[in-house]
N, C-alpha and C positions, 0 to 999 in steps of 0.2 A: 332573550331569550332564543336561541341560535335552532334554524330550521332544521325539521325532522330530515334524517337523512332515508335515502331508499334503501333499503333492506335485500341485503343480499340473498339471503334463503328463505325462501318460503315458509308460512307456518306450517304448510304439509309436511314437508324436508324436514323440518327441526322435530315435527310429531314423528316422521319415519324414522328418523334417525336415534329420536329416544327411544319409541321402540325397543331396535337394535339393539342398542348397548343397555338397554334392563332398566331406566330410568323414567319409563311414560307413567307412570303409578306417581313416584312423587313430583314431577308437572302438572298432573291432571291434582293432587291433593293441594300442594304447596306453591305451583305455578315455578315459574324458572331459576326466581331466587333460592327456593329447597333443593336445585341441584349443585352440586362440589363440583368447585372448580377443578379439581382433576377431569371431575364427569364431562363439564363444557369441555373443557380443554380435549375430549377423547369424540364428542361430537364434533368439535370443527374438525379437528387430526379426520375423522369418517370420511365429511363434508370435502374435502381437499383431495382425499383418495380417490372419492367417486366423480371430484371433477378432471381430474388430471386420467381415471378411464376411460370418461364419455369423451377426452379433446383426442386422445389416443385412438379410441373408435372410430372419429369424424378421420382420421388420414389415411 
């Protein structure tokens, strides 16, 4: 078994993004496995947009 990789996104950030995307209730009820692939992709896209904005604000 391979060692567990460090997490890129904190659980708190994932929960915040899930709230913003309207899938937080699904996550609470069913876990992340209950979230559709499309919504998971949207969550990643939103996280990337936030990271890009944060980097732009650092300049």
